[in-house]
C-alpha positions as CSV (number, residue, x, y, z in Angstrom):
1,M,9.7,8.1,-37.3
2,S,8.6,5.6,-34.7
3,I,9.9,2.0,-35.1
4,K,7.0,0.7,-33.0
5,E,3.9,-0.8,-34.5
6,Y,0.7,-1.5,-32.7
7,R,-1.9,-4.2,-33.2
8,T,-4.3,-2.8,-30.6
9,A,-7.0,-1.4,-32.8
10,S,-10.3,-2.1,-31.1
11,E,-13.0,-0.3,-33.0
12,A,-13.7,1.2,-36.5
13,R,-16.6,3.6,-37.3
14,G,-17.2,6.2,-40.0
15,G,-13.6,6.5,-41.2
16,L,-12.2,6.4,-37.6
17,I,-10.4,3.7,-35.7
18,V,-9.7,3.5,-32.0
19,V,-6.2,2.2,-30.9
20,R,-5.6,1.4,-27.3
21,D,-2.4,1.4,-25.1
22,T,-0.3,3.8,-27.2
23,P,1.5,6.1,-24.8
24,G,3.3,9.2,-26.0
25,V,1.1,9.8,-29.0
26,A,0.4,13.5,-29.8
27,F,-2.6,15.1,-31.4
28,G,-2.1,15.7,-35.1
29,D,0.5,13.0,-35.6
30,R,0.5,11.3,-38.9
31,V,-0.3,7.5,-38.9
32,R,0.6,4.7,-41.3
33,I,-1.8,1.7,-41.3
34,T,-0.8,-1.6,-42.9
35,D,-3.2,-4.4,-43.4
36,D,-2.5,-8.2,-43.6
37,R,-2.2,-7.9,-47.4
38,G,0.5,-5.2,-47.2
39,A,-1.7,-2.4,-48.4
40,T,-1.2,0.9,-46.6
41,R,-3.5,3.7,-45.6
42,D,-2.8,7.1,-44.1
43,G,-4.3,8.7,-41.1
44,Q,-4.0,11.4,-38.5
45,V,-4.5,11.4,-34.7
46,I,-7.5,13.6,-33.9
47,R,-7.9,12.7,-30.3
48,A,-5.2,11.5,-27.9
49,A,-5.3,10.2,-24.4
50,D,-3.2,7.9,-22.2
51,D,-5.4,4.9,-22.7
52,E,-6.5,5.3,-26.3
53,V,-6.2,7.4,-29.4
54,L,-8.7,8.2,-32.2
55,I,-7.4,8.1,-35.7
56,L,-8.9,9.7,-38.8
57,V,-8.2,7.3,-41.8
58,F,-8.1,9.4,-45.0
59,E,-8.9,6.4,-47.3
60,G,-11.7,5.3,-45.0
61,T,-12.2,2.1,-43.0
62,D,-14.1,0.1,-45.5
63,D,-12.9,-3.6,-45.8
64,L,-10.5,-3.0,-42.9
65,D,-10.0,-6.1,-40.8
66,L,-9.0,-4.7,-37.4
67,S,-7.4,-8.0,-36.2
68,G,-4.9,-8.0,-39.1
69,I,-3.7,-4.3,-39.2
70,W,-0.5,-2.8,-37.9
71,V,-0.6,0.9,-36.8
72,R,2.6,3.0,-36.9
73,F,2.7,6.5,-35.5
74,L,5.2,8.6,-37.6
75,D,5.8,11.3,-35.0
76,Q,5.2,14.0,-37.6
77,P,2.2,16.0,-38.9
78,V,0.6,15.7,-42.3
79,E,3.0,17.5,-44.6
80,I,3.2,18.6,-48.3
81,A,6.3,19.1,-50.4
82,L,6.5,22.7,-51.7
83,S,8.2,23.8,-54.9
84,P,7.5,26.0,-57.9
85,E,6.9,22.7,-59.7
86,L,3.5,22.6,-58.0
87,L,2.1,24.8,-60.8
88,G,0.5,22.9,-63.6
89,R,0.0,19.8,-61.4
90,E,-3.0,18.0,-60.0
91,F,-3.0,16.4,-56.5
92,N,-5.4,14.7,-54.1
93,G,-6.3,16.0,-50.6
94,L,-3.0,14.7,-49.2
95,G,-0.8,16.3,-51.8
96,E,-0.2,13.1,-53.7
97,P,-0.2,13.3,-57.6
98,R,-3.4,12.6,-59.4
99,D,-2.0,13.4,-62.9
100,G,0.1,10.3,-63.3
101,R,3.3,12.2,-62.9
102,P,6.0,11.7,-60.2
103,P,5.7,13.3,-56.8
104,V,7.1,16.8,-56.3
105,L,10.7,16.5,-55.0
106,S,11.7,19.2,-52.6
107,N,13.6,19.6,-49.3
108,L,11.0,22.0,-48.2
109,R,8.0,20.3,-46.5
110,R,5.4,22.0,-44.4
111,A,2.6,20.9,-42.2
112,V,-0.8,21.5,-43.8
113,S,-2.4,22.4,-40.4
114,G,-1.5,26.0,-40.7
115,S,-3.1,28.8,-38.7
116,A,-4.9,32.0,-39.4
117,I,-2.9,35.1,-40.2
118,N,-2.0,37.1,-37.1
119,P,-4.3,40.2,-37.2
120,A,-1.3,42.4,-36.2
121,A,0.5,41.3,-39.3
122,R,-2.3,41.9,-41.7
123,T,-2.5,44.6,-44.3
124,Y,-5.9,45.9,-45.2
125,P,-7.2,44.4,-48.5
126,R,-7.0,46.8,-51.3
127,E,-6.4,46.9,-55.1
128,F,-9.2,46.1,-57.5
129,I,-9.2,42.6,-59.1
130,Q,-10.8,42.5,-62.6
131,T,-12.7,39.3,-63.1
132,G,-14.2,40.4,-66.5
133,I,-17.7,39.8,-65.1
134,S,-19.8,43.0,-64.9
135,T,-22.0,42.1,-61.9
136,I,-18.8,41.5,-59.9
137,D,-16.5,44.2,-61.2
138,G,-19.2,46.9,-61.4
139,L,-21.4,46.2,-58.3
140,N,-19.6,43.8,-56.0
141,S,-15.9,44.4,-56.7
142,L,-13.3,42.0,-55.5
143,V,-10.1,43.3,-54.0
144,R,-6.7,41.7,-53.3
145,G,-6.7,39.8,-50.0
146,Q,-10.5,39.6,-49.8
147,K,-12.7,36.5,-49.1
148,L,-15.8,36.7,-51.4
149,P,-17.9,33.5,-51.5
150,I,-20.4,32.5,-54.2
151,F,-23.7,31.3,-52.8
152,S,-25.4,29.0,-55.2
153,G,-28.1,26.3,-55.4
154,S,-28.2,22.8,-56.9
155,G,-28.1,22.9,-60.7
156,L,-27.0,26.5,-60.9
157,P,-23.8,27.2,-63.0
158,H,-21.5,28.0,-60.1
159,N,-18.8,25.8,-61.5
160,R,-18.9,27.6,-64.8
161,L,-18.7,30.9,-63.0
162,A,-15.8,29.7,-60.9
163,A,-13.9,28.5,-64.0
164,Q,-14.5,31.8,-65.7
165,I,-13.1,33.7,-62.8
166,V,-10.0,31.5,-62.8
167,R,-9.5,32.2,-66.5
168,Q,-10.0,36.0,-66.4
169,A,-8.9,37.3,-63.0
170,R,-6.1,39.7,-63.0
171,L,-4.9,42.9,-61.4
172,K,-5.9,45.9,-63.5
173,D,-2.5,47.6,-63.4
174,E,-0.2,44.6,-63.5
175,D,0.7,42.5,-66.5
176,S,1.2,39.3,-64.4
177,S,-1.9,37.2,-63.9
178,F,-2.8,35.4,-60.7
179,S,-1.4,32.1,-59.8
180,V,-4.5,30.0,-59.0
181,V,-4.9,27.3,-56.3
182,F,-8.1,25.3,-57.2
183,A,-9.5,23.0,-54.6
184,A,-12.5,20.8,-55.5
185,M,-14.2,18.7,-52.9
186,G,-16.8,16.0,-53.6
187,V,-17.1,16.9,-57.2
188,S,-18.3,14.4,-59.9
189,Y,-15.8,13.0,-62.4
190,A,-17.6,15.1,-65.1
191,D,-17.1,18.3,-63.1
192,A,-13.4,17.5,-62.5
193,K,-12.9,16.9,-66.2
194,F,-14.7,20.1,-67.0
195,F,-12.4,22.1,-64.9
196,R,-9.3,20.3,-66.2
197,D,-10.3,20.8,-69.8
198,E,-11.3,24.5,-69.2
199,F,-8.0,25.4,-67.7
200,A,-6.0,23.4,-70.4
201,S,-7.9,24.9,-73.4
202,S,-7.6,28.5,-72.1
203,G,-3.9,28.2,-71.4
204,V,-4.1,28.9,-67.7
205,L,-3.4,25.3,-66.5
206,R,0.4,25.9,-66.4
207,N,-0.4,28.6,-63.7
208,V,-2.9,26.5,-61.7
209,V,-2.4,24.0,-58.9
210,M,-5.4,21.6,-58.7
211,F,-6.4,19.6,-55.6
212,V,-9.2,17.3,-56.4
213,N,-11.4,15.0,-54.3
214,L,-14.0,13.2,-56.3
215,A,-17.5,12.2,-55.0
216,D,-16.5,8.6,-54.7
217,D,-13.2,9.3,-52.9
218,P,-13.1,9.0,-49.2
219,P,-15.2,11.8,-47.6
220,V,-12.7,12.2,-44.7
221,E,-10.0,13.3,-47.3
222,R,-12.1,16.4,-47.8
223,L,-11.2,17.6,-44.3
224,T,-7.5,17.8,-45.2
225,L,-7.9,19.1,-48.8
226,P,-8.6,22.8,-48.2
227,R,-5.8,23.0,-45.7
228,T,-3.4,21.3,-48.1
229,A,-4.4,23.7,-50.8
230,L,-4.0,26.7,-48.6
231,T,-0.5,25.5,-47.5
232,A,0.5,25.5,-51.2
233,A,-1.1,29.0,-51.6
234,E,0.8,30.4,-48.7
235,Y,4.1,29.1,-50.2
236,L,3.3,30.7,-53.6
237,A,2.2,34.0,-52.0
238,Y,4.5,34.6,-49.2
239,E,7.7,32.9,-50.3
240,L,7.5,33.3,-54.1
241,D,5.7,36.7,-53.9
242,R,2.9,35.7,-56.2
243,H,-0.7,37.0,-56.2
244,V,-2.7,33.9,-55.5
245,L,-6.4,33.3,-56.1
246,V,-7.8,30.4,-54.2
247,V,-11.1,29.0,-55.6
248,M,-12.8,26.3,-53.4
249,T,-15.8,24.3,-54.5
250,D,-17.8,23.1,-52.8
251,M,-17.5,24.1,-49.1
252,T,-20.9,22.4,-48.4
253,Y,-19.3,19.0,-49.1
254,Y,-16.5,19.9,-46.8
255,A,-19.0,20.7,-44.0
256,E,-21.0,17.5,-44.6
257,A,-17.8,15.5,-44.3
258,L,-17.0,17.3,-41.0
259,R,-20.5,16.5,-39.8
260,E,-20.0,12.8,-40.7
261,V,-16.8,12.6,-38.7
262,A,-18.1,14.6,-35.8
263,T,-21.1,12.2,-35.5
264,A,-18.7,9.2,-35.5
265,K,-16.6,10.9,-32.8
266,G,-19.7,11.4,-30.7
267,D,-19.5,15.2,-30.7
268,V,-22.7,17.1,-29.6
269,P,-24.6,18.2,-32.7
270,A,-25.9,21.7,-33.2
271,R,-28.0,23.2,-36.0
272,K,-29.0,20.5,-38.6
273,G,-26.6,18.0,-37.0
274,Y,-23.5,20.0,-37.7
275,P,-21.0,20.2,-34.9
276,G,-21.0,23.3,-32.7
277,Y,-17.5,24.1,-33.8
278,L,-18.4,24.5,-37.5
279,Y,-18.0,28.2,-37.3
280,S,-14.5,28.1,-35.8
281,D,-13.5,25.3,-38.2
282,L,-14.6,27.4,-41.3
283,A,-12.9,30.5,-39.8
284,E,-9.7,28.5,-39.4
285,I,-9.8,27.9,-43.2
286,Y,-11.0,31.3,-44.4
287,E,-8.8,33.4,-42.2
288,R,-5.6,31.9,-43.8
289,C,-6.1,34.3,-46.7
290,G,-5.2,37.9,-46.9
291,R,-2.2,40.3,-47.1
292,I,0.8,40.5,-44.8
293,H,3.0,43.5,-44.0
294,N,6.1,43.8,-46.1
295,R,5.1,40.9,-48.4
296,H,4.4,41.5,-52.0
297,G,2.3,38.4,-52.4
298,S,-1.3,37.9,-51.3
299,I,-4.1,35.3,-51.1
300,T,-7.6,36.1,-52.3
301,M,-10.3,33.5,-51.8
302,V,-13.5,32.7,-53.7
303,P,-15.2,29.8,-52.0
304,V,-18.3,28.2,-53.6
305,V,-21.1,27.4,-51.1
306,S,-24.1,25.5,-52.4
307,M,-27.3,26.2,-50.4
308,P,-29.4,23.2,-49.7
309,S,-33.0,23.9,-50.9
310,D,-31.7,27.4,-51.9
311,D,-31.9,28.3,-48.2
312,I,-29.5,31.2,-47.6
313,T,-30.1,30.8,-43.8
314,H,-28.8,27.3,-43.9
315,P,-25.9,27.0,-41.3
316,I,-23.1,26.7,-43.9
317,P,-23.9,29.9,-46.0
318,D,-25.1,31.6,-42.8
319,L,-21.8,31.1,-40.9
320,T,-19.7,31.7,-44.1
321,G,-21.4,35.1,-44.4
322,Y,-20.3,36.1,-40.9
323,I,-16.6,35.2,-41.6
324,T,-16.2,36.5,-45.1
325,E,-16.5,40.0,-46.6
326,G,-19.6,39.7,-48.6
327,Q,-21.2,37.2,-51.0
328,I,-22.2,36.7,-54.7
329,V,-25.7,35.1,-54.7
330,L,-26.9,33.2,-57.8
331,S,-30.6,33.3,-58.7
332,R,-32.6,30.3,-59.9
333,E,-35.2,32.7,-61.4
334,L,-32.5,34.4,-63.7
335,H,-31.1,31.0,-64.5
336,N,-34.5,29.7,-65.6
337,Q,-34.7,32.8,-67.9
338,G,-31.5,31.8,-69.6
339,V,-29.4,34.6,-68.0
340,Y,-25.7,33.8,-67.4
341,P,-24.2,34.4,-65.0
342,P,-27.5,34.5,-62.9
343,V,-26.2,36.8,-60.2
344,H,-28.9,38.1,-58.0
345,I,-28.0,41.7,-57.4
346,S,-30.1,42.6,-54.4
347,P,-28.6,40.2,-51.8
348,S,-25.1,40.2,-53.3
349,L,-22.6,42.4,-51.5
350,S,-18.9,43.2,-51.3
351,R,-18.0,44.9,-48.0
352,L,-14.5,45.9,-49.2
353,M,-15.6,47.3,-52.6
354,K,-15.2,50.9,-51.5
355,D,-11.5,50.3,-50.8
356,G,-10.7,49.0,-54.3
357,I,-12.6,51.4,-56.6
358,G,-12.5,55.0,-57.6
359,K,-10.2,57.4,-59.3
360,D,-6.9,55.8,-58.6
361,D,-8.1,52.2,-58.9
362,T,-10.9,51.9,-61.5
363,R,-12.5,55.1,-62.7
364,E,-13.6,58.2,-60.8
365,D,-17.3,57.6,-61.5
366,H,-17.4,54.0,-60.4
367,P,-18.6,54.5,-56.8
368,H,-21.5,56.7,-57.9
369,V,-22.4,54.5,-60.9
370,A,-22.7,51.5,-58.6
371,A,-24.9,53.4,-56.1
372,Q,-27.1,54.7,-58.9
373,L,-27.5,51.3,-60.6
374,Y,-28.5,49.8,-57.3
375,A,-31.1,52.5,-56.7
376,L,-32.6,52.2,-60.1
377,Y,-32.7,48.4,-60.0
378,A,-34.3,48.4,-56.6
379,R,-37.0,50.7,-57.8
380,A,-37.4,48.7,-61.0
381,L,-37.9,45.5,-59.0
382,E,-40.7,47.2,-57.0
383,T,-42.3,48.2,-60.3
384,R,-42.0,44.7,-61.6
385,N,-43.8,43.4,-58.5
386,L,-46.5,46.0,-59.0
387,A,-46.9,45.0,-62.6
388,S,-47.4,41.4,-61.7
389,I,-50.4,42.5,-59.5
390,I,-52.2,45.2,-61.6
391,G,-50.7,44.5,-65.0
392,A,-48.2,46.4,-67.0
393,D,-50.9,48.3,-68.9
394,E,-51.9,50.1,-65.7
395,L,-48.4,51.5,-65.0
396,S,-47.5,55.1,-65.5
397,E,-45.1,56.2,-68.2
398,R,-42.3,56.5,-65.6
399,D,-43.0,53.0,-64.1
400,R,-42.9,51.5,-67.6
401,R,-39.4,53.1,-68.0
402,Y,-38.3,51.3,-64.8
403,L,-39.8,48.1,-66.1
404,K,-37.9,48.3,-69.4
405,F,-34.8,49.2,-67.4
406,A,-35.1,46.0,-65.3
407,D,-35.4,43.8,-68.4
408,D,-32.5,45.5,-70.2
409,F,-30.4,45.3,-67.0
410,D,-30.9,41.6,-66.6
411,K,-30.2,40.8,-70.3
412,Q,-27.4,43.3,-71.1
413,F,-25.6,44.0,-67.8
414,V,-26.1,40.8,-65.8
415,G,-26.1,38.6,-68.8
416,Q,-22.9,38.1,-70.7
417,G,-21.1,35.3,-72.6
418,E,-19.3,32.6,-70.8
419,S,-16.1,33.5,-72.7
420,E,-16.8,37.3,-72.6
421,D,-14.1,39.2,-70.7
422,R,-15.3,42.7,-70.1
423,S,-12.9,45.4,-68.9
424,I,-14.0,47.6,-66.1
425,E,-14.2,50.5,-68.6
426,A,-16.6,48.4,-70.8
427,T,-18.7,47.6,-67.7
428,L,-19.0,51.2,-66.6
429,N,-19.7,52.4,-70.1
430,L,-22.5,49.8,-70.4
431,A,-23.9,51.0,-67.1
432,W,-24.0,54.6,-68.5
433,E,-25.7,53.3,-71.6
434,L,-28.5,51.8,-69.4
435,M,-28.8,54.8,-67.1
436,S,-28.9,57.2,-70.0
437,K,-32.4,55.9,-70.8
438,F,-33.6,58.0,-67.8
439,P,-33.8,61.8,-67.8
440,R,-30.8,63.5,-66.1
441,D,-32.9,64.7,-63.2
442,M,-33.6,61.1,-62.2
443,L,-29.9,60.3,-61.8
444,T,-29.6,61.8,-58.3
445,R,-26.6,59.8,-57.1
446,L,-24.3,61.0,-59.8
447,S,-22.4,64.3,-59.8
448,E,-23.1,66.9,-62.4
449,T,-19.5,66.6,-63.7
450,E,-20.0,62.8,-64.2
451,V,-23.3,63.3,-65.9
452,A,-21.8,66.0,-68.2
453,K,-18.9,63.7,-69.1
454,Y,-20.6,60.2,-69.5
455,Y,-24.3,60.8,-70.0
456,Q,-25.4,59.4,-73.4
457,G,-29.0,60.5,-73.5
458,S,-30.6,63.6,-74.9
459,A,-32.7,64.7,-71.9
């Protein structure tokens, strides 16, 4: 740790301060700032030059008198203490306790600015993860090591869905449940309390590490929080051999904090004012999850991305879709109809689903059931649009069957209780129950063997 302190701060703007005449300072160094009242703030060097450095102050620069502050460069990066005692605890974005309990004591400390997994060391994501939610397990299956974001809109129940996934996620053929790293950025006090109470009441809190940044906490702390959370996840996964599920909400708040800091730094803006490096910055976070050769543990990520004005082409969901392996899209129309979870099947997708389902993973009929459900629902949506134009009374008998299927699918398959944990067998059996309302000759994507074994109709 440096014994030198500087009083050469010359400028403060948007959570940043400029300090001049500080030779030998490196990018990423941690900084301790002390004001004339003895209060301290933490920071990190985000730009270093011979004549001046730019420091990101995690607690913000409000009420900071530049003429009275001392700046000490600690010659070390931002680090977090790592220990199995992390489980069951709640921290802020810097890894400091928020639960009123003492800090984690450990000789093992690691810099939070980790890097993406080397592609040569990666193992292809496989093994079905059962979330207990039919629209995910049946049609957009999550596999171990995958990145599967939830695209939502303002007022939609993405937090309730994320909490349900945390409570219910498990590997189908293993008794041990996931260890969960939960990272919340810019959430309200009520949302933070909701998550805390949900995890405590369901009994999973002892297996969860929470990192929370509230809406009235410094926005710049949100830039460190996901990296701190992922550093904890990497320790649990690759050193303690645990299966780790990382749930992040809301990445849009993270991106907005990044835009705020980029604007204060003077970076050239791109789409909607976000910096041009938004894509690489998000990729730096998302690509830290996955599976590694010869390691039992894994990191699976479910980030929540809220879409401003429900616009899926907004830069944040748009770029997230390029980096991740699919998306779960929530529908405002279904939500207004009282359907929970309001998952919009048509734009939702899991690109790795095929590698985690089938005879040895879920059930032999799963791939064909998913394909048949998609085909029937797509035709049913076309029929629903036609009925809105010419009226349901003008539809043929076959079209009315499709219309009834769409209604039953939304209510029975998509809709389920917030505490309802469906097994994959229950999900597939429900799918057969819905498909069996059609004659056998209309189920063209299913094999004859599957129809003979699971078909529940009379035709």
